[in-house]
ROROBA-932320 format. One record per residue (C-alpha): residue number from 1; residue in three letters; x, y, z. Coordinates in pm, whole numbers, plus 50000, padded with zeros to 5 digits. Each point is the difference from the previous one (the first is absolute). Layout:
<site NUM; ALA; <X; Y; Z>> ...
END
This chain:
<site 1; UNK; <13755; 25594; 73136>> <site 2; UNK; <49696; 50055; 50225>> <site 3; UNK; <50218; 50177; 50259>> <site 4; UNK; <50124; 50235; 49728>> <site 5; UNK; <49649; 50072; 49870>> <site 6; UNK; <49842; 50028; 50343>> <site 7; UNK; <50272; 50103; 50246>> <site 8; UNK; <49930; 49922; 50362>> <site 9; UNK; <50010; 50307; 50219>> <site 10; UNK; <50088; 50067; 50361>> <site 11; UNK; <49691; 49959; 50218>> <site 12; UNK; <49910; 50064; 50363>> <site 13; UNK; <49799; 49688; 50085>> <site 14; UNK; <49915; 50127; 50350>> <site 15; UNK; <50131; 50285; 50217>> <site 16; UNK; <50372; 49930; 50037>> <site 17; UNK; <49991; 49697; 49767>> <site 18; UNK; <50163; 50070; 49664>> <site 19; UNK; <50061; 49782; 49694>> <site 20; UNK; <50284; 50105; 49769>> <site 21; UNK; <50004; 49776; 49688>> <site 22; UNK; <50329; 49912; 49835>> <site 23; UNK; <50219; 50167; 50260>> <site 24; UNK; <50282; 49746; 49988>> <site 25; UNK; <50197; 49992; 49676>> <site 26; UNK; <50056; 49659; 49834>> <site 27; UNK; <50369; 50020; 50096>> <site 28; UNK; <49918; 50070; 50365>> <site 29; UNK; <49750; 49714; 50001>> <site 30; UNK; <50266; 49759; 49875>> <site 31; UNK; <50241; 50123; 50268>> <site 32; UNK; <49739; 49939; 50269>> <site 33; UNK; <49933; 49649; 49871>> <site 34; UNK; <50372; 49923; 50036>> <site 35; UNK; <50003; 50141; 50356>> <site 36; UNK; <49687; 49808; 50101>> <site 37; UNK; <50151; 49675; 49876>> <site 38; UNK; <50311; 50067; 50205>> <site 39; UNK; <49795; 50070; 50314>> <site 40; UNK; <49789; 49689; 49936>> <site 41; UNK; <50311; 49781; 50037>> <site 42; UNK; <50066; 50119; 50352>> <site 43; UNK; <50135; 50036; 50262>> <site 44; UNK; <49627; 49948; 50066>> <site 45; UNK; <49854; 49827; 49694>> <site 46; UNK; <49667; 50082; 49843>> <site 47; UNK; <49719; 49789; 50146>> <site 48; UNK; <49624; 49952; 50036>> <site 49; UNK; <49919; 50167; 50331>> <site 50; UNK; <49817; 49786; 50255>> <site 51; UNK; <49711; 50170; 50175>> <site 52; UNK; <49922; 49958; 50372>> <site 53; UNK; <49678; 49813; 49922>> <site 54; UNK; <50186; 49736; 49803>> <site 55; UNK; <49942; 50133; 49650>> <site 56; UNK; <50275; 50077; 49752>> <site 57; UNK; <50009; 50309; 49779>> <site 58; UNK; <49987; 49929; 49626>> <site 59; UNK; <50248; 50280; 49925>> <site 60; UNK; <50369; 49949; 50075>> <site 61; UNK; <50175; 50266; 50207>> <site 62; UNK; <50353; 50114; 50075>> <site 63; UNK; <50090; 50305; 50208>> <site 64; UNK; <50291; 50242; 50025>> <site 65; UNK; <50068; 50238; 50287>> <site 66; UNK; <49757; 49839; 50243>> <site 67; UNK; <49845; 49653; 49981>> <site 68; UNK; <49621; 49992; 50002>> <site 69; UNK; <49808; 49710; 50142>> <site 70; UNK; <49638; 50008; 50111>> <site 71; UNK; <49967; 50245; 50160>> <site 72; UNK; <50328; 50160; 50100>> <site 73; UNK; <50345; 50104; 49879>> <site 74; UNK; <50330; 49855; 50117>> <site 75; UNK; <50359; 50029; 49883>> <site 76; UNK; <50038; 49622; 49987>> <site 77; UNK; <49773; 49755; 49822>> <site 78; UNK; <49914; 49782; 50296>> <site 79; UNK; <49715; 49834; 49810>> <site 80; UNK; <50226; 49900; 49707>> <site 81; UNK; <50367; 49934; 50077>> <site 82; UNK; <50094; 50241; 50280>> <site 83; UNK; <50229; 50204; 49774>> <site 84; UNK; <50018; 50376; 50001>> <site 85; UNK; <49830; 50152; 49697>> <site 86; UNK; <50196; 50190; 49736>> <site 87; UNK; <50029; 50373; 50058>> <site 88; UNK; <49788; 50249; 49809>> <site 89; UNK; <50230; 50164; 49744>> <site 90; UNK; <50023; 50379; 49994>> <site 91; UNK; <49906; 50009; 49631>> <site 92; UNK; <49670; 49828; 50073>> <site 93; UNK; <49913; 50249; 50275>> <site 94; UNK; <50083; 50281; 49757>> <site 95; UNK; <49774; 49840; 49740>> <site 96; UNK; <49724; 50012; 50259>> <site 97; UNK; <50052; 50373; 50049>> <site 98; UNK; <49991; 50054; 49624>> <site 99; UNK; <49679; 49799; 49982>> <site 100; UNK; <49837; 50207; 50272>> <site 101; UNK; <50092; 50321; 49818>> <site 102; UNK; <49859; 49861; 49674>> <site 103; UNK; <49672; 49905; 50164>> <site 104; UNK; <49942; 50303; 50218>> <site 105; UNK; <50187; 50273; 49814>> <site 106; UNK; <50352; 50126; 50030>> <site 107; UNK; <49945; 50260; 50271>> <site 108; UNK; <49830; 50019; 50334>> <site 109; UNK; <49948; 49626; 50039>> <site 110; UNK; <50274; 49913; 50247>> <site 111; UNK; <50144; 49746; 49760>> <site 112; UNK; <50354; 50107; 50090>> <site 113; UNK; <49941; 49881; 50357>> <site 114; UNK; <49857; 49666; 49890>> <site 115; UNK; <50228; 49729; 50139>> <site 116; UNK; <49879; 49651; 49911>> <site 117; UNK; <50190; 49737; 50194>> <site 118; UNK; <49839; 49683; 49868>> <site 119; UNK; <49884; 49855; 49672>> <site 120; UNK; <49766; 49705; 49957>> <site 121; UNK; <50043; 49826; 49667>> <site 122; UNK; <49702; 49786; 49903>> <site 123; UNK; <50006; 49763; 49703>> <site 124; UNK; <49670; 49896; 49841>> <site 125; UNK; <49967; 49712; 49758>> <site 126; UNK; <49682; 49973; 49796>> <site 127; UNK; <49805; 49839; 50286>> <site 128; UNK; <50114; 50224; 50286>> <site 129; UNK; <49766; 50242; 50172>> <site 130; UNK; <50015; 50247; 50287>> <site 131; UNK; <49693; 50039; 50218>> <site 132; UNK; <49876; 50337; 50118>> <site 133; UNK; <50215; 50121; 50289>> <site 134; UNK; <50145; 50310; 50165>> <site 135; UNK; <50371; 50078; 50027>> <site 136; UNK; <49993; 50080; 50370>> <site 137; UNK; <50294; 49816; 50154>> <site 138; UNK; <50215; 50313; 49969>> <site 139; UNK; <50027; 50258; 50276>> <site 140; UNK; <50031; 50274; 49741>> <site 141; UNK; <49716; 50153; 49802>> <site 142; UNK; <50229; 50093; 49711>> <site 143; UNK; <49872; 49908; 49651>> <site 144; UNK; <50046; 49659; 49841>> <site 145; UNK; <50172; 50000; 49661>> <site 146; UNK; <49904; 49710; 49772>> <site 147; UNK; <50185; 49909; 49678>> <site 148; UNK; <49864; 49747; 49750>> <site 149; UNK; <50217; 49797; 49761>> <site 150; UNK; <49900; 49718; 49765>> <site 151; UNK; <49647; 49872; 49946>> <site 152; UNK; <49708; 50239; 50029>> <site 153; UNK; <49774; 49961; 50302>> <site 154; UNK; <49667; 50123; 50125>> <site 155; UNK; <50071; 50205; 50312>> <site 156; UNK; <49699; 50057; 50224>> <site 157; UNK; <50024; 50314; 50211>> <site 158; UNK; <49734; 50032; 50266>> <site 159; UNK; <49898; 50204; 50300>> <site 160; UNK; <50145; 50029; 50350>> <site 161; UNK; <49704; 49845; 50184>> <site 162; UNK; <49956; 49648; 49861>> <site 163; UNK; <50090; 49759; 49720>> <site 164; UNK; <49683; 50061; 49803>> <site 165; UNK; <49873; 50279; 49781>> <site 166; UNK; <50065; 50271; 49912>> <site 167; UNK; <50314; 49905; 49814>> <site 168; UNK; <50161; 50079; 49666>> <site 169; UNK; <50165; 49747; 49770>> <site 170; UNK; <50314; 50131; 49830>> <site 171; UNK; <50199; 49820; 49732>> <site 172; UNK; <50367; 50013; 50094>> <site 173; UNK; <50233; 49945; 49705>> <site 174; UNK; <50374; 49936; 50008>> <site 175; UNK; <50176; 50324; 50091>> <site 176; UNK; <49703; 50150; 50184>> <site 177; UNK; <50033; 50184; 50329>> <site 178; UNK; <49730; 50010; 50267>> <site 179; UNK; <50040; 50204; 50320>> <site 180; UNK; <49756; 50015; 50289>> <site 181; UNK; <50034; 50223; 50302>> <site 182; UNK; <49813; 50266; 50193>> <site 183; UNK; <49629; 49922; 50030>> <site 184; UNK; <50050; 49679; 49800>> <site 185; UNK; <50305; 49867; 50183>> <site 186; UNK; <49803; 49727; 50178>> <site 187; UNK; <49756; 49918; 49723>> <site 188; UNK; <49929; 49633; 49932>> <site 189; UNK; <50149; 49877; 49674>> <site 190; UNK; <50072; 49676; 49819>> <site 191; UNK; <50067; 49824; 49670>> <site 192; UNK; <49706; 49784; 49888>> <site 193; UNK; <50149; 49910; 49662>> <site 194; UNK; <50323; 49983; 49801>> <site 195; UNK; <49996; 49991; 49619>> <site 196; UNK; <50262; 49740; 49901>> <site 197; UNK; <50210; 50055; 49690>> <site 198; UNK; <49955; 50377; 49991>> <site 199; UNK; <50359; 50089; 50094>> <site 200; UNK; <50247; 50123; 49741>> <site 201; UNK; <50215; 49700; 49904>> <site 202; UNK; <50307; 50225; 50014>> <site 203; UNK; <49969; 49997; 50380>> <site 204; UNK; <50074; 49627; 50010>> <site 205; UNK; <49733; 49968; 50267>> <site 206; UNK; <49700; 49769; 50007>> <site 207; UNK; <49770; 50136; 50269>> <site 208; UNK; <49968; 50323; 50194>> <site 209; UNK; <50237; 50167; 50244>> <site 210; UNK; <49868; 50257; 50243>> <site 211; UNK; <50243; 50203; 50210>> <site 212; UNK; <49852; 50200; 50286>> <site 213; UNK; <50215; 50248; 50189>> <site 214; UNK; <49903; 50100; 50351>> <site 215; UNK; <50118; 50181; 50311>> <site 216; UNK; <49969; 49761; 50293>> <site 217; UNK; <50059; 50261; 50269>> <site 218; UNK; <50210; 49740; 50182>> <site 219; UNK; <50349; 50022; 50145>> <site 220; UNK; <50251; 49726; 50077>> 
END
């Protein structure tokens, strides 16, 4: 009811960083949940990523296209089971181009040339967090497309210099799109909080899924 009375509007959080509320339809969200569950089963299963310093990430991650491990991309998951990751489907790359057009406008944005070749799928339970970090393991400066499904989260979008202020906290609800590129492509960002139980029960999902599409700039 509150969303109907006070509709959330598209907002430019920082230059090149755009939030588009409710971009994914409920049907498309359900389709993505099904796909994420399939990817989570393998060939490389979803896992808590181990960090070089010995820590373990609280979110669970599975990749398609390229496998990400701190802090590089490979075609095979040498830190998990050595298997080659599932390929990035054409329909998901096309969804990324549609998302870029929705965020930046339908003309003059170069969205038609956007060619994401990897997707990182992160699953957050109610206790999971993501510390402030930059997405800088790619060789391409193309925008990052982020899709949120399930529980609402607080998304902290910062500056390009450090993990501290200034930053803006944005509430990302199921179906929301967030794109950051241009001057904000290497901004620090993170998820300090997830709001458990806020997902639509029709999704059949307890927790939050975040799908980020990226161009790695890599070649086999």
